[in-house]
C-alpha positions as MATLAB code, in Angstrom:
seq = 'MRHLLAFLYGVAAYLLFFATFNYAIAFIAGVGVPKTIDSGEQGSPLAAIVIDIALVSLFAVQHSVMARRGFKAWWTRFISPAIERSTYVLAATLALAFLMWQWRPLPAVVWQVSDPTLAGALYALAAFGWFVALSSTFLLNHLELVGLHQVFASLTRKPMPQATFRTPLYYRLVRHPIYVGFIVAFWVTPHMTVGHLLFAAATTAYIFVGIALEERDLIAMFGDEYRRYRERVGMIVPRLRRTQPRQVSPSPSGQ';
ca = [
    -168.805   18.281   84.651;
    -166.971   17.057   87.483;
    -165.148   14.940   85.244;
    -164.200   17.943   82.648;
    -163.656   20.445   85.712;
    -160.695   17.656   86.914;
    -159.521   17.608   83.455;
    -159.287   21.441   83.291;
    -157.602   21.518   86.426;
    -154.875   18.595   86.111;
    -153.938   20.778   82.730;
    -153.435   24.087   84.731;
    -151.999   22.556   87.436;
    -149.329   21.183   84.609;
    -148.872   24.611   82.181;
    -147.857   26.033   85.635;
    -145.755   23.487   86.379;
    -144.159   23.216   83.133;
    -143.356   27.746   83.408;
    -142.158   26.872   86.714;
    -139.771   24.622   86.271;
    -137.955   26.222   82.779;
    -137.806   29.134   84.867;
    -135.996   26.883   87.853;
    -133.719   25.789   85.083;
    -132.696   29.863   84.394;
    -132.874   30.881   88.405;
    -130.474   27.972   89.194;
    -128.155   28.806   86.126;
    -128.371   32.687   86.528;
    -129.380   33.621   83.049;
    -132.323   35.128   80.739;
    -134.976   35.777   83.700;
    -135.066   38.344   86.683;
    -134.767   36.644   89.749;
    -131.722   34.394   89.996;
    -130.181   32.226   92.974;
    -127.473   35.007   92.954;
    -129.617   38.196   92.463;
    -131.904   40.052   95.124;
    -131.248   42.317   98.130;
    -128.791   41.158  100.141;
    -129.144   41.614  104.532;
    -127.568   39.315  107.041;
    -125.229   36.253  105.523;
    -126.741   34.716  109.012;
    -130.345   35.654  108.378;
    -130.068   34.426  104.338;
    -128.748   30.648  105.244;
    -131.552   30.600  108.200;
    -134.294   31.860  105.132;
    -132.746   29.387  102.530;
    -132.571   26.295  104.061;
    -136.389   27.080  105.880;
    -137.007   27.662  102.030;
    -136.032   24.273  100.885;
    -137.236   22.291  103.985;
    -140.788   23.276  103.562;
    -140.108   21.945   99.691;
    -138.339   18.926  101.172;
    -141.557   18.349  103.680;
    -144.430   18.932  100.751;
    -142.480   17.346   98.738;
    -142.311   13.886  100.593;
    -145.215   14.015  102.915;
    -147.592   14.032   99.813;
    -146.209   12.011   97.873;
    -146.452    9.043  100.853;
    -148.549    5.882  100.190;
    -150.645    6.667  103.852;
    -150.604   10.153  103.488;
    -152.430    9.740   99.581;
    -154.782    6.818  101.137;
    -155.939    9.759  103.468;
    -156.117   12.499  101.192;
    -158.121   10.674   98.761;
    -161.342   10.433  101.376;
    -161.569   14.012  100.672;
    -160.849   14.836   96.604;
    -161.322   12.868   94.306;
    -158.357   10.754   93.335;
    -158.415   11.268   89.544;
    -156.888   14.841   90.783;
    -154.600   13.587   93.562;
    -151.508   13.351   91.674;
    -152.587   17.083   89.943;
    -152.790   18.635   93.188;
    -149.158   17.212   94.631;
    -147.671   18.547   91.035;
    -149.552   21.863   92.236;
    -148.389   21.941   95.619;
    -144.736   21.278   94.832;
    -144.780   24.083   92.173;
    -146.429   26.640   94.039;
    -143.367   25.476   96.734;
    -140.528   25.656   94.356;
    -142.430   29.278   92.899;
    -142.338   30.539   96.808;
    -138.566   29.170   97.023;
    -137.391   30.895   94.037;
    -139.850   34.123   95.272;
    -138.190   34.370   98.858;
    -134.741   32.996   98.333;
    -132.101   34.833   99.618;
    -128.635   35.401   97.699;
    -125.031   35.073   99.682;
    -123.224   35.852   96.426;
    -119.677   35.659   97.855;
    -117.517   33.517   94.948;
    -116.247   30.047   96.098;
    -114.577   29.299   92.310;
    -115.054   31.357   89.234;
    -114.433   29.680   85.624;
    -112.854   32.639   83.303;
    -111.725   30.818   80.280;
    -114.852   30.297   77.816;
    -114.481   27.264   76.389;
    -114.367   25.440   80.058;
    -117.556   27.639   81.022;
    -119.303   26.544   78.005;
    -118.503   22.711   78.587;
    -119.635   23.071   82.013;
    -123.044   24.880   80.992;
    -123.563   22.229   78.806;
    -123.191   19.682   81.018;
    -125.536   21.384   83.476;
    -128.249   21.223   80.410;
    -127.258   17.965   80.043;
    -128.590   16.669   83.863;
    -131.630   18.921   82.917;
    -131.965   16.710   79.743;
    -131.757   13.539   82.010;
    -134.197   14.469   84.941;
    -136.406   15.566   82.533;
    -136.266   12.667   80.227;
    -136.198   10.273   82.255;
    -139.787   10.917   83.715;
    -141.024   10.243   79.805;
    -138.828    6.753   79.713;
    -141.477    5.764   82.603;
    -144.376    7.854   82.088;
    -144.244   11.368   82.154;
    -148.069   11.937   81.831;
    -149.107   10.155   84.745;
    -145.944   11.892   87.123;
    -147.423   15.191   86.196;
    -151.257   14.284   86.963;
    -152.059   14.203   83.066;
    -153.336   10.462   82.657;
    -155.369   10.077   85.710;
    -157.427   13.216   84.610;
    -157.687   12.077   81.155;
    -158.366    8.693   81.950;
    -161.126    9.780   84.529;
    -162.533   12.333   81.643;
    -162.798    9.255   78.825;
    -163.846    7.188   82.076;
    -160.815    4.405   81.373;
    -159.521    2.950   84.185;
    -156.141    4.004   84.746;
    -154.074    0.308   84.005;
    -152.385   -1.499   86.170;
    -148.825   -0.719   87.046;
    -145.783   -2.370   86.018;
    -142.223   -2.483   87.055;
    -140.047   -1.618   84.189;
    -136.147   -0.159   84.073;
    -136.063    1.767   80.838;
    -132.593    2.798   79.386;
    -130.660    5.054   82.083;
    -132.702    2.720   84.404;
    -130.252    0.144   83.713;
    -127.685    1.895   85.028;
    -128.890    3.940   87.788;
    -131.820    3.312   90.032;
    -132.715    7.379   90.284;
    -131.430    8.803   87.177;
    -133.837   11.653   87.963;
    -132.340   12.400   90.984;
    -129.110   12.059   89.392;
    -129.567   14.672   86.607;
    -130.697   17.244   89.484;
    -127.611   16.262   91.184;
    -125.461   17.223   87.738;
    -127.639   20.222   87.654;
    -126.893   21.976   90.699;
    -123.493   21.312   91.077;
    -122.079   21.922   87.759;
    -121.425   25.513   87.003;
    -118.847   27.913   85.905;
    -119.732   30.422   88.906;
    -120.923   28.818   92.319;
    -121.190   31.334   94.712;
    -121.698   30.291   98.570;
    -125.842   30.943   97.792;
    -125.701   28.199   95.120;
    -123.565   26.043   96.493;
    -126.212   26.424   99.695;
    -128.617   25.695   97.538;
    -126.801   22.485   95.995;
    -125.923   20.518   99.186;
    -129.089   21.189  100.973;
    -131.444   19.845   97.994;
    -128.781   17.088   97.518;
    -129.513   16.192  100.947;
    -132.854   16.332  100.557;
    -132.239   13.908   97.348;
    -130.493   11.346   99.409;
    -133.850   11.087  101.670;
    -136.207   11.209   99.569;
    -134.789    8.619   97.881;
    -134.831    6.410  101.216;
    -138.298    7.586  101.603;
    -139.153    6.318   97.717;
    -137.411    3.044   97.730;
    -139.341    2.430  101.146;
    -142.361    2.679   98.990;
    -141.540    1.131   95.955;
    -140.159   -2.161   98.138;
    -144.072   -2.346   99.480;
    -145.463   -2.173   96.178;
    -143.348   -4.401   94.579;
    -141.513   -6.679   97.078;
    -138.475   -9.169   96.187;
    -139.219   -7.787   91.764;
    -137.613   -4.282   93.579;
    -135.088   -5.671   96.060;
    -133.129   -7.901   93.017;
    -133.379   -4.739   90.763;
    -131.690   -2.574   94.336;
    -129.071   -5.516   94.515;
    -128.196   -5.020   90.431;
    -128.308   -1.821   89.777;
    -127.009    1.034   91.978;
    -128.510    3.477   93.550;
    -127.233    7.001   91.835;
    -123.739    5.510   90.510;
    -123.608    2.830   88.314;
    -121.990   -0.527   89.442;
    -118.906   -1.094   87.312;
    -119.216   -5.090   88.735;
    -122.504   -6.537   89.117;
    -123.418   -8.373   92.203;
    -124.988  -11.855   92.098;
    -128.426  -11.252   93.719;
    -129.580  -13.520   96.841;
    -132.081  -15.927   96.037;
    -135.541  -14.517   96.670;
    -138.842  -16.298   95.449;
    -140.879  -14.625   92.671;
    -143.600  -12.028   93.432;
    -145.940  -10.439   90.598;
    -144.740   -7.470   88.812;
    -145.733   -3.513   88.872;
    -144.782   -0.282   88.914;
];
């Protein structure tokens, strides 16, 4: 029963994440949902800026702290390791939902593309950014990243496979294609408002902080193998000219 409940918990957390993620796409694009990044009651611009930055900061703190290895080691003293990732996904989903619910609009226009063809091209490019972000998770292990693999392994009494270091497709061009996709999706729009610009700037700043923290964990996990990878492949922009990696001793792989 305990394993079944963990599995149902993981599925419920994923379904909530999936619904919230899709709402977020429409929220940022400003189409098809009741509340968008530019809709809602307008108040003091200064208050809106403070609240919006606080909302992004809340999401950033939750997202980064719960992803750290030290927190996971402490957290799994109180909860089953099988639901650790699902709990992380649930907390991130709730933080994102709260951000969208409480977001204060700043509707002053920064730029507006009126040409229908160009506007359509920008929407298509933003959609491509979302596609890159989502498909990058499948190139690694989408089910593991969202916690479903862990709860299913617990239900079937099968151990989780040993992590291996892989660099499929996009990962041969940039080290963090998920973040590249998000940056494109956040910044590319035919209708940029001050509120949207604030969101894009704040989340991009957090992305670079998150990359620094994530790469520290990856080096701790994979050692010289990840260091060699970092020397060969650009962080978010492909390197036109590959640099020769420093000679380092080999180490066992794992991701």
